[in-house]
C-alpha positions in Angstrom: 11.6 -28.5 -2.5 11.9 -27.5 1.3 13.1 -29.8 3.9 10.5 -28.7 6.9 7.9 -31.4 7.9 5.2 -31.8 4.7 1.6 -30.8 6.4 -1.1 -31.0 3.8 -2.7 -27.7 3.2 -5.7 -26.8 0.8 -6.7 -23.9 -1.3 -10.0 -23.1 -2.5 -11.3 -20.4 -4.8 -14.9 -19.0 -5.1 -15.5 -20.4 -8.3 -14.5 -24.0 -6.9 -11.4 -24.2 -8.1 -9.0 -26.7 -5.8 -5.3 -26.7 -5.2 -3.6 -28.9 -2.8 -0.3 -28.1 -1.2 1.6 -28.5 1.9 1.9 -25.7 5.1 4.3 -23.0 5.6 3.6 -20.7 8.7 0.8 -20.9 10.9 -1.8 -23.8 11.1 -5.4 -22.6 10.7 -7.9 -21.2 8.0 -7.5 -18.0 6.3 -10.2 -16.2 4.1 -9.9 -13.3 1.8 -9.4 -11.7 -1.5 -7.0 -13.9 -3.8 -4.5 -11.7 -5.6 -1.1 -11.9 -7.2 2.0 -9.9 -6.8 4.6 -10.1 -9.7 7.5 -8.6 -7.9 10.9 -10.7 -8.1 12.0 -9.4 -4.5 10.5 -7.6 -1.4 8.2 -10.3 0.1 8.6 -9.1 3.3 7.7 -5.4 2.3 4.5 -6.9 0.6 3.8 -9.2 3.6 3.9 -6.3 6.1 2.2 -3.5 3.9 -1.1 -2.6 5.4 -2.7 -2.1 1.9 -3.0 -5.9 1.6 -5.0 -6.3 4.7 -8.1 -8.6 3.7 -6.1 -10.3 0.9 -4.2 -13.5 0.5 -1.1 -12.9 -1.8 -0.2 -15.2 -4.4 3.7 -14.5 -5.3 4.6 -15.2 -8.8 8.4 -15.4 -8.3 9.0 -19.0 -7.5 10.6 -19.3 -4.4 10.2 -17.2 -1.2 12.2 -17.1 1.9 16.0 -17.2 0.5 16.8 -13.8 2.2 14.7 -14.6 5.5 13.3 -11.5 7.2 14.9 -8.6 9.5 13.2 -5.9 11.3 14.5 -3.1 9.0 12.2 -4.4 6.1 8.8 -4.1 7.6 6.5 -1.9 6.5 4.5 -1.9 9.5 4.8 -3.7 12.9 3.4 -7.3 11.5 2.3 -9.1 8.5 -1.1 -7.7 7.4 -1.9 -10.2 4.6 -4.7 -12.8 5.6 -2.5 -15.6 3.8 0.4 -16.2 1.4 0.7 -18.7 -1.6 4.1 -19.8 -3.0 5.3 -22.2 -5.3 8.5 -23.2 -3.1 9.8 -21.9 0.2 13.4 -22.3 1.6 13.5 -22.5 5.6 17.4 -21.7 5.4 17.8 -17.9 4.6 21.1 -16.6 3.5 21.4 -13.1 4.0 23.9 -10.9 6.4 20.9 -8.8 7.8 18.1 -12.0 8.1 17.0 -12.6 11.8 14.6 -15.2 11.2 13.3 -17.6 8.2 10.0 -16.9 6.5 8.0 -19.8 7.8 9.2 -19.1 11.5 8.2 -15.3 11.0 4.7 -16.4 9.5 4.3 -19.0 12.3 5.1 -16.4 15.0 2.5 -14.1 13.6 -0.2 -16.5 12.9 -0.5 -16.1 9.1 -1.3 -19.3 7.2 0.7 -20.3 3.9 0.4 -22.6 1.3 3.4 -23.6 -1.0 3.8 -26.7 -3.6 1.2 -25.4 -5.8 1.4 -24.3 -9.6 1.4 -20.4 -8.8 1.6 -19.7 -12.7 -1.6 -21.5 -13.4 -3.0 -19.9 -10.4 -2.0 -16.5 -11.6 -3.3 -17.0 -15.2 -6.7 -17.9 -13.8 -6.8 -14.6 -11.1 -5.8 -12.4 -14.4 -8.4 -14.2 -17.0 -11.4 -14.6 -14.5 -10.3 -11.8 -12.1 -9.3 -11.5 -8.2 -11.7 -13.4 -6.1 -12.1 -14.6 -2.6 -10.6 -17.8 -1.3 -9.4 -19.9 1.5 -6.2 -21.6 2.5 -6.8 -24.1 5.5 -4.6 -26.8 7.3 -7.5 -28.1 9.4 -10.3 -28.1 6.6 -9.0 -30.5 3.8 -12.5 -31.1 2.5 -13.0 -28.9 -0.7 -16.8 -28.6 -0.3 -16.5 -27.4 3.4 -14.0 -24.8 2.7 -15.6 -23.5 -0.1 -18.8 -23.0 2.1 -16.9 -20.8 4.2 -15.3 -18.9 1.0 -18.7 -18.1 -0.4 -19.6 -16.4 3.2 -16.6 -14.1 2.9 -17.6 -10.6 2.5 -16.5 -9.1 -1.2 -13.7 -6.4 -1.2 -16.2 -4.1 -2.8 -17.9 -1.9 0.1 -15.3 -2.9 2.4 -13.8 -0.1 4.7 -10.6 -1.8 6.2 -8.9 1.3 7.1 -10.1 0.9 10.9 -8.1 -2.6 11.0 -4.6 -0.7 10.0 -4.9 2.9 10.9 -3.1 4.1 14.2 -4.7 4.1 17.5 -3.1 7.3 18.7 -1.5 10.4 17.2 2.5 10.2 17.1 5.3 12.0 16.0 7.3 9.9 13.4 10.8 9.2 14.8 13.0 6.3 14.0 16.6 5.8 15.6 17.3 2.7 13.4 20.8 2.8 11.4 19.4 2.6 7.7 22.5 3.7 5.8 22.4 0.7 3.6 19.4 2.4 1.8 19.5 3.8 -1.7 19.1 7.3 0.0 19.8 7.5 3.6 18.1 10.4 5.9 19.4 13.4 4.2 18.8 15.6 7.4 18.0 18.6 4.9 16.0 20.4 7.4 15.4 24.1 6.4 17.2 26.8 8.5 13.8 28.0 9.5 12.6 24.6 10.7 11.2 21.8 9.6 8.1 21.5 7.3 5.3 20.2 9.7 3.2 17.5 7.7 0.0 15.8 9.3 -0.2 12.3 7.7 -3.5 10.6 7.8 -3.0 6.9 8.3 -5.2 4.8 6.3 -2.7 2.4 6.5 0.6 4.1 6.0 4.0 2.2 5.0 7.0 3.2 7.0 9.2 4.1 3.9 6.7 7.0 3.4 7.2 8.5 6.6 11.2 7.9 5.9 11.0 9.6 2.7 9.1 12.7 4.0 11.5 13.0 6.9 14.5 12.7 4.3 13.1 15.8 2.5 13.1 17.8 5.9 9.6 16.9 7.3 8.4 16.7 10.8 5.5 14.1 10.2 2.5 13.8 12.9 0.6 10.7 12.1 -3.1 10.8 13.1 -5.9 8.1 12.8 -7.8 7.9 9.8 -11.2 9.3 11.4 -9.4 12.3 12.4 -11.4 15.4 11.4 -10.3 18.4 9.5 -10.8 20.6 12.5 -8.4 18.6 14.4 -6.0 18.0 11.5 -5.7 22.0 11.0 -5.1 22.5 14.6 -1.8 21.3 14.4 -1.2 24.3 11.8 0.3 22.1 9.4 2.2 23.1 6.5 1.2 20.3 4.3 -1.2 17.2 4.8 -0.4 13.6 3.5 -3.0 11.1 2.7 -1.5 7.8 2.8 -1.9 4.2 1.2 -4.3 1.6 2.7 -7.1 -1.4 2.0 -10.3 -2.0 0.9 -12.8 0.0 -0.9 -12.0 3.8 -1.1 -15.8 4.5 -1.7 -16.3 3.1 1.8 -14.0 5.1 3.7 -16.7 7.9 4.2 -15.2 10.0 7.2 -11.9 10.1 5.0 -13.7 11.5 1.9 -15.5 14.1 4.1 -12.6 15.2 5.9 -10.3 15.5 2.5 -13.4 17.5 1.3 -13.4 19.9 4.1 -9.4 20.2 3.7 -9.7 21.4 0.0 -10.7 24.8 1.2 -7.6 25.0 3.7 -5.6 26.1 0.9 -3.0 23.7 2.3 -0.6 21.4 0.1 -2.1 18.0 0.0 -0.4 14.8 -1.3 -2.0 11.7 -1.7 -0.7 8.3 -2.4 -2.6 4.8 -3.8 -5.8 4.8 -1.5 -5.2 8.6 -0.4 -5.0 9.3 -4.4 -8.3 7.9 -4.7 -9.6 9.5 -1.4 -8.6 12.5 -3.1 -10.6 11.9 -6.4 -13.5 11.0 -4.7 -13.7 14.1 -2.2 -13.1 16.5 -5.5 -16.3 14.7 -7.1 -14.7 11.9 -9.0 -16.0 8.0 -8.8 -13.8 4.9 -8.5 -14.3 1.3 -9.7 -13.0 -2.2 -9.0 -10.3 -3.3 -11.5 -10.6 -7.0 -13.0 -7.1 -8.2 -11.2 -5.5 -4.9 -10.0 -1.8 -3.9 -10.3 0.5 -5.3 -8.0 4.1 -5.4 -8.8 7.3 -3.4 -9.3 7.4 -2.8 -13.0 4.4 -0.9 -13.7 5.0 1.8 -16.4 3.4 5.1 -15.6 3.4 8.6 -17.5 2.2 11.2 -19.7 3.5 13.3 -22.7 6.4 11.0 -23.4 7.8 10.8 -19.9 7.7 7.3 -18.2 8.2 6.1 -14.6 8.7 2.6 -14.1 6.6 2.3 -10.5 5.7 -0.1 -7.6 2.0 -0.5 -7.5 -0.6 -2.2 -5.1 -4.3 -1.4 -5.8 -7.2 -3.1 -6.7 -9.4 -0.2 -7.4 -8.9 3.1 -9.7 -10.2 6.8 -10.2 -12.6 6.5 -13.1 -11.4 8.7 -15.8 -14.8 9.4 -17.3 -15.8 10.9 -13.8 -13.4 13.7 -13.6 -15.8 16.2 -15.0 -14.2 19.4 -12.9 -12.2 21.5 -15.2 -9.8 22.5 -12.5 -8.6 18.8 -12.4 -5.8 17.3 -14.6 -4.7 13.8 -15.2 -1.1 13.9 -14.8 -0.2 10.1 -15.2 -1.8 7.1 -16.7 -1.0 3.3 -16.3 0.4 2.9 -19.5 -0.6 -1.1 -19.6 -4.1 -0.5 -19.6 -4.6 3.4 -19.7 -6.3 3.7 -16.0 -5.8 7.0 -14.1 -2.2 6.9 -12.3 -1.9 10.7 -11.0 -4.0 13.9 -10.5 -3.4 17.6 -10.0 -5.7 20.5 -9.3 -4.6 23.4 -11.6 -5.0 26.2 -9.0 -4.7 24.5 -5.6 -1.3 23.1 -4.2 -2.9 19.5 -4.4 -1.6 16.3 -6.2 -1.9 12.4 -6.1 -0.5 9.3 -7.5 -1.8 5.9 -7.8 1.6 4.2 -7.3 4.2 4.2 -4.5 7.0 6.8 -5.1 8.6 5.5 -1.8 8.9 2.2 -3.2 10.0 -0.6 -0.7 10.4 -2.6 -2.9 10.7 -1.2 -6.2 12.1 1.4 -8.2 13.1 4.9 -7.3 12.0 6.9 -10.6 9.1 8.7 -8.6 10.8 9.9 -5.5 11.2 13.3 -6.8 7.5 13.5 -5.9 8.2 13.9 -2.3 10.4 16.5 -3.3 7.6 18.2 -5.3 5.6 18.1 -1.9 8.2 20.0 -0.3 8.5 22.3 -2.8 5.0 23.5 -2.7 5.3 23.7 1.2 8.5 26.0 0.7 6.7 28.2 -1.7 3.8 28.6 0.6 6.0 29.2 3.4 8.0 32.0 1.5 4.8 33.5 0.4 3.3 33.8 4.0 6.4 35.2 5.2 6.2 37.9 2.6 2.7 38.6 3.4 3.5 39.0 7.3 6.5 41.3 6.3 3.8 43.7 4.6 1.6 43.9 7.9 
């Protein structure tokens, strides 16, 4: 076990289940939806992924913190989780890029964590019963008192959490950090007639999505989740990107209305995760809450004999039975439970996936989707140039 001081901590689930352990990170009380992530690596990317806002994440891998933390692996400016649950935590990292230990990092950002509990038993419960609200505390060690607070915590269903993670200001993505250690460094493959202008609607966007878009020759302008279609189109974008994010997609009313308005603009649109769900909702589909969600690095997705191993992080899904429009087709299914994992419009340059092709962490099987997005913009730019030459 770890050698830092053992300060008692308590975890209580909404069904009254109680787990006692030890604190790592900040002192205090954290309340949120308790979920589990099955990835064997990438804990820092998970902790800083805005899609986890409002959630307490159980890590099924038995030890966290071995490689510490570093600025390059942050998917946002700070941890986004409400709390963290681990079997064991290492206070002494060993990695050439490490700049801080995991416990110190969580303490710095006031994130409560508990370790020393049976995370396998906890994960089995969440898998069998379903994700539920819970609380971690280092200050409330009476299970009944903490349970009362958990019972007053809002359910994830109906929550619009994008306002907590979206950018406050419009900005153009730029990053000077050297990332030559990545699987595919920035390519700098900018077209001779200039980069493709993409407006990314930030519902809780991950930094690696922005990196992959720029890798494929895009100039990316990031706008808040409440930005109107008119303002988005004022930038004359060649493509619109709908990002990942937290909460219930059906509650993101402004985002759905904006996306619906953008459908008639005949612009290439690419959505990931929450962006995929919002795109589906804007086209008349419905979404529903999954029992325990998909959160991990090895989720198989595909259709028609093509399989991709994907990184996934979502608790809601598009209802296949609600896809009544003949011009919408399912392009991918999650092969574990057959839920919708990809959509495409048959006549418009619009598509989306439920999983994370940018990985970080995860496999790179689906990175081609960024290239597909760029190819649609390239085709539209060429068609526009031909039309103008005929005038």
